C-alpha positions as CSV (number, residue, x, y, z in Angstrom):
1,M,184.3,90.3,124.3
2,E,185.9,93.6,125.3
3,G,183.9,95.8,127.7
4,F,183.8,98.7,125.3
5,A,181.6,96.5,123.0
6,N,178.9,96.1,125.6
7,Q,175.6,98.0,125.1
8,I,172.3,98.8,126.9
9,S,169.1,99.4,124.9
10,I,165.6,100.3,125.9
11,G,162.1,100.1,124.5
12,K,158.6,101.1,125.6
13,E,156.2,98.3,126.6
14,T,152.4,98.4,126.2
15,A,151.8,95.8,128.9
16,W,153.9,95.3,132.0
17,G,156.3,92.3,131.4
18,T,155.5,91.8,127.7
19,A,158.9,92.3,126.1
20,V,159.4,94.5,123.0
21,T,162.3,95.1,120.7
22,P,164.3,98.0,122.0
23,T,164.6,101.1,119.8
24,L,167.2,103.3,121.6
25,S,170.6,102.5,123.1
26,V,171.8,104.3,126.2
27,P,175.5,105.3,126.7
28,V,175.9,104.3,130.3
29,S,178.9,104.6,132.7
30,P,180.4,101.6,134.4
31,S,177.9,100.2,136.9
32,D,176.4,97.0,138.2
33,G,173.6,96.9,135.7
34,L,170.6,94.6,136.1
35,Q,171.2,91.4,138.1
36,I,169.3,88.1,138.5
37,E,168.6,87.2,142.2
38,T,167.2,83.8,143.0
39,N,166.2,82.7,146.4
40,L,167.6,79.2,146.6
41,T,166.3,77.2,149.6
42,G,167.8,74.0,151.0
43,V,165.6,71.1,152.1
44,E,166.6,69.9,155.6
45,A,165.7,66.5,156.9
46,I,166.6,64.1,159.6
47,K,168.3,61.1,157.8
48,T,171.1,58.7,158.4
49,T,173.6,61.1,156.7
50,A,175.2,64.2,158.3
51,P,174.9,66.9,155.7
52,K,172.4,69.7,156.4
53,N,170.8,70.1,153.0
54,K,169.4,67.1,151.2
55,A,168.1,69.0,148.2
56,F,167.4,72.5,146.9
57,Y,164.4,74.2,145.4
58,L,163.9,77.6,143.7
59,G,162.3,80.4,145.6
60,Q,161.3,83.9,144.6
61,R,163.2,85.3,141.6
62,M,164.0,89.0,141.3
63,F,165.5,91.2,138.6
64,T,167.0,94.3,140.2
65,G,169.5,97.1,139.4
66,G,170.1,100.1,137.3
67,Y,172.5,102.3,135.5
68,E,174.5,105.6,135.8
69,F,174.9,107.9,132.8
70,A,175.4,111.4,131.7
71,M,172.1,113.2,131.3
72,Y,171.3,113.3,127.5
73,P,168.1,115.3,127.2
74,K,166.3,112.9,124.9
75,F,166.5,109.4,126.3
76,I,166.0,110.4,129.9
77,T,162.4,111.0,129.0
78,Y,161.9,107.2,129.1
79,F,163.3,106.8,132.6
80,L,161.4,109.8,134.0
81,K,158.1,108.6,132.5
82,S,158.8,105.1,133.9
83,F,159.3,106.6,137.3
84,F,156.5,109.2,137.4
85,G,153.9,107.5,135.1
86,S,152.1,110.8,134.2
87,D,153.5,112.8,131.3
88,T,151.6,115.9,130.0
89,V,153.1,117.0,126.7
90,T,152.9,120.4,125.1
91,E,154.6,121.6,121.9
92,P,156.6,124.9,122.2
93,E,157.4,124.4,118.5
94,A,154.8,122.1,116.9
95,G,156.2,118.8,115.7
96,V,159.7,119.8,116.6
97,V,160.1,120.7,120.3
98,Y,158.2,119.0,123.1
99,K,157.7,120.0,126.8
100,H,157.1,117.0,129.2
101,T,155.6,117.8,132.6
102,F,155.8,114.7,134.8
103,A,153.7,114.0,137.8
104,E,153.4,111.0,140.1
105,S,150.9,108.4,139.0
106,T,149.9,104.9,140.1
107,S,150.6,103.6,136.5
108,Q,154.3,103.7,135.5
109,L,155.7,103.1,132.1
110,A,157.3,99.7,131.8
111,L,160.5,99.3,129.7
112,T,162.2,96.4,128.1
113,V,165.9,96.7,128.8
114,E,168.3,94.8,126.6
115,Q,171.7,94.2,128.4
116,K,174.5,93.0,126.1
117,I,177.6,92.0,128.0
118,G,179.9,90.3,125.6
119,S,178.1,87.2,124.4
120,I,175.6,87.3,127.2
121,I,172.4,89.0,126.0
122,R,169.3,89.3,128.2
123,R,166.1,91.3,127.7
124,Y,164.6,92.2,131.0
125,A,160.9,92.9,130.5
126,G,158.6,95.0,132.8
127,Y,161.5,97.2,134.1
128,V,160.1,100.1,136.1
129,V,162.3,102.8,137.8
130,K,161.8,103.0,141.5
131,N,164.6,105.5,142.4
132,F,166.6,108.1,140.5
133,K,169.4,110.5,141.5
134,I,170.6,113.6,139.7
135,S,174.0,115.0,140.7
136,G,176.3,117.7,139.5
137,K,179.5,119.4,140.5
138,V,181.8,122.1,139.1
139,G,183.7,121.0,136.1
140,D,181.6,117.8,135.5
141,L,178.6,116.6,133.5
142,I,175.2,116.3,135.1
143,N,174.8,112.6,136.0
144,M,171.7,110.5,136.6
145,T,171.5,107.1,138.3
146,V,168.4,105.0,138.0
147,D,167.4,101.9,140.0
148,G,164.5,99.7,139.4
149,L,162.8,96.3,139.2
150,A,161.9,94.1,136.3
151,K,159.3,91.3,136.0
152,T,161.0,88.7,133.9
153,Q,163.9,88.0,131.5
154,A,164.8,86.0,128.4
155,T,167.7,85.6,126.0
156,A,167.6,87.6,122.7
157,S,169.6,88.7,119.7
158,A,171.1,92.2,120.3
159,I,169.8,95.1,118.3
160,T,172.1,97.3,116.3
161,A,172.9,100.2,118.6
162,S,171.3,103.5,117.9
163,Y,172.3,106.4,120.3
164,D,171.0,109.8,121.0
165,T,173.4,112.3,119.4
166,T,172.5,115.5,121.3
167,R,175.0,116.7,123.9
168,P,174.5,116.0,127.6
169,F,173.8,118.6,130.3
170,T,176.9,120.0,132.1
171,W,177.4,122.0,135.3
172,A,177.8,125.2,133.1
173,D,174.2,124.7,131.9
174,I,172.7,125.3,135.4
175,T,170.8,128.6,134.9
176,E,169.1,128.6,138.3
177,F,169.6,127.1,141.7
178,S,167.3,129.1,143.9
179,I,165.9,128.9,147.4
180,A,162.9,131.0,148.3
181,G,163.4,133.1,145.1
182,T,167.2,133.8,145.7
183,D,169.4,132.3,143.0
184,I,172.6,131.0,144.7
185,K,174.0,129.0,141.7
186,S,177.3,131.0,141.8
187,K,177.8,129.9,145.4
188,V,177.0,126.2,144.9
189,E,179.9,123.7,144.3
190,E,178.0,120.5,144.0
191,F,174.5,119.0,144.6
192,E,172.6,115.7,144.7
193,L,168.9,115.1,144.4
194,E,167.2,111.7,145.1
195,V,163.6,110.8,144.3
196,D,162.0,107.5,145.4
197,N,158.5,106.2,144.7
198,G,158.6,103.1,147.0
199,L,158.0,100.6,144.2
200,E,157.8,97.0,145.2
201,V,156.8,93.8,143.4
202,F,154.4,91.1,144.7
203,H,155.0,87.3,144.4
204,G,151.9,85.2,144.3
205,L,151.4,81.4,144.1
206,G,152.2,79.5,141.0
207,A,155.3,81.2,139.6
208,L,158.8,82.1,140.6
209,E,158.6,85.6,139.2
210,A,156.6,88.6,140.3
211,S,152.9,88.7,139.6
212,A,152.1,92.4,140.5
213,K,153.8,95.7,141.4
214,Y,152.7,98.4,143.8
215,L,153.8,101.7,145.1
216,K,154.5,102.8,148.7
217,Q,155.0,106.4,149.9
218,S,157.3,108.6,147.8
219,E,160.2,110.7,149.0
220,V,162.4,113.6,147.8
221,K,165.6,114.6,149.5
222,G,169.0,116.0,148.6
223,S,172.0,117.9,149.6
224,F,174.4,120.6,148.3
225,T,177.6,122.4,149.3
226,C,177.8,126.1,149.1
227,Y,180.1,129.1,149.8
228,V,179.2,131.0,153.0
229,D,178.0,134.5,152.4
230,S,175.2,136.7,153.9
231,Y,172.5,134.7,151.9
232,T,173.7,131.2,152.6
233,A,174.5,131.8,156.2
234,A,170.8,132.5,156.8
235,Y,170.0,128.8,156.0
236,L,171.3,127.8,159.4
237,T,168.6,130.0,161.0
238,D,166.1,128.4,158.6
239,L,167.1,125.0,159.8
240,I,166.7,125.9,163.5
241,N,163.2,127.4,162.8
242,A,162.1,124.6,160.4
243,T,161.4,127.3,157.7
244,E,160.1,125.9,154.5
245,A,161.1,127.2,151.1
246,E,160.8,126.5,147.4
247,L,163.9,125.0,145.8
248,I,164.3,125.2,142.0
249,I,167.0,123.7,139.9
250,E,166.9,124.6,136.2
251,I,169.4,123.3,133.6
252,T,169.4,124.8,130.1
253,G,171.3,122.8,127.4
254,A,171.8,123.0,123.7
255,S,169.7,125.0,121.2
256,I,166.9,123.0,119.5
257,G,164.3,124.0,117.0
258,A,164.2,127.6,115.9
259,S,164.2,129.3,119.3
260,S,164.2,126.6,122.1
261,N,166.7,124.8,124.2
262,D,166.9,121.4,126.0
263,I,165.8,122.3,129.5
264,L,165.3,120.3,132.7
265,K,163.5,122.2,135.5
266,L,163.0,120.6,138.9
267,T,160.7,122.4,141.4
268,M,160.2,121.4,145.0
269,S,157.7,123.8,146.4
270,K,158.0,122.9,150.1
271,C,161.5,122.1,151.3
272,A,163.0,122.1,154.8
273,F,166.6,121.8,155.8
274,S,167.3,118.7,157.9
275,K,171.0,119.2,158.5
276,V,173.6,122.0,158.1
277,E,177.3,121.5,158.6
278,T,180.0,124.2,158.8
279,K,183.5,122.7,159.2
280,L,186.6,124.4,160.6
281,D,189.2,124.4,157.8
282,F,191.9,126.5,156.1
283,D,189.9,126.4,152.9
284,Y,186.9,128.6,152.0
285,N,184.1,128.5,154.5
286,A,181.5,126.1,153.3
287,L,178.0,125.0,154.2
288,S,177.0,121.4,153.6
289,I,173.2,121.3,153.6
290,E,170.7,118.5,153.5
291,F,167.0,119.0,152.7
292,E,163.8,117.1,152.3
293,A,160.6,118.0,150.5
294,R,157.0,117.6,151.5
295,E,153.8,117.5,149.5
296,D,152.5,120.7,147.9
297,A,148.9,121.0,146.9
298,T,149.8,122.1,143.4
299,N,153.1,120.5,142.5
300,G,153.2,117.4,144.8
301,L,156.6,116.5,146.1
302,I,158.4,117.6,142.9
303,K,157.4,119.1,139.6
304,T,159.6,117.9,136.8
305,E,159.6,119.6,133.4
306,L,161.8,118.4,130.5
307,T,161.9,120.2,127.1
308,N,163.6,118.3,124.2
309,T,163.0,116.8,120.8
310,Q,161.5,113.6,122.1
311,A,157.8,113.3,121.1
312,T,155.2,111.7,123.2
313,I,156.3,108.2,124.4
């Protein structure tokens, strides 16, 4: 089957690892997708024959991987809730427009992911996002990459694809890229933000597949490239002095409801610069800056707010 006929679909689970029928298809970019990894172990023995392995047995089985896609405001709600776990929903326009405020929780949303590649159709149950990246650059869409772990898999019959029809976020939708209250979006050429919750799975006795999942310490880091001027040049001094600052990225997309827009707002209240590069070149003078966030008493590592037409999941 031709590659253009492949599809990825997702659905919300009520119990980790109990598969459901997906309800929404995700328009993904070319990527590795979810993969099956089995630890195959050879049995070694001293016998009258020379070969090393006399037999094999199955060890731990893992289902790992993820996808890259343009950030459509509606379906990314599923992946963000899977990562964070906590989703507080308000309604700027009752029954029409919903604002999701995500926060880290020890209970993540598990997804069933249906991966249809030609005639190979697998439903991976208990998929939880462990890492996501958001990136953007001038002239391009805002892209998201998710990586995660699933509990189990099985064959299935593919659903009929049903895609989100809203438009994705683009670089022109970035309404704020500010550091310590100074908006420098017009000086920024590209950025990347990575968030990781340290998710791991535990294998116990009696089964090849994972029996539990747990979180380790979370981390937020990123980078951006900007034009050098009197504002951005000061970030080199901030690096040297380990000055902390609030970093906000806000993206405002299409109009929804009567008076709202699709909006993604990312707030990192305590960020420090870990590296600043200024290269000698004939082109414009640029700063390549890396940063890392620490915990804030109010917003944690990162406060993530998403306004769209997706109701409570």
